[in-house]
N, C-alpha and C positions, 0 to 999 in steps of 0.2 A: 720294167719296160723303160727304155731310154731312147730319146729322139735321135734318129740318124741324120735325116735331111729331107730335101725335096727332090722328087724325081724330075730330071731335066728332059730326058728322052730315052728311047729304046735303041740299042745298037742292032746291027744286022744279025747277030747271033742270039737275039732275044734276051740280051742282058739289059737290065735297067741301069742307067747312069744317074747317080745321085750325088748332088753337091753336099759334102759333109758339113754339118752344123756342129759347133762346139769344138773342143780341142782334143777329145779322146778318140783315138783311132779304133775302129773295130778290128777284130782278128779275122784272118781268112777263115771262112767256114762259119762265121757268126750267122745265126738265124735272123732273118728279116721278116717283120710282120706289119700288118696295118694297125690302125688305132683300135679296130674292133678285134684284135688278136688273131687275125687270119694269117696263116703262114704263106709268105710270098716266095721265099727262096733263101739263098745264102750268098755271102760275100765271096767273090772269086778274085777280085783285084782291087788294089788301092793305088791311085796314080795321080799325077798332076803336081802343082806347086805345094810345098810343105805348109805354107800358110793357109791354104784353102784347098785341100785335096778332094778328089772325086773317088767314088766307090762304084765298082761294077757288081751288080747283083744278078746271079743266075736264077731265072724264074722257074717255078714249077711248071709242068707241061700244060695244065688246063687253065692258066691265067692269061688273059688278054693284056699285053703290056700297054697298049694305047689307053686303056681305062685308068692307068696309074700316073700318067704324065701330069705334072703339076701338083700331085698329092704328097703329103708328108708320110714318111715311113719310119719305122722304129726297129730297135734291136731288142731281143729278149735277153 
């Protein structure tokens, strides 16, 4: 498990927007999980400045995105 970053907000398409922590970029399709190892979804886009990019995570259907704002998420 590797730390991805903190959830900033949810987009209109139910994608979580995460500010990347660290220098290693995830791959498109990487599985995103909580600290408790609960699967949240997968990476669908990486965008923003090269020095501090953002990651868009497509959520699974039964997850309320508002409960994740401000929380740290991880990659498997």
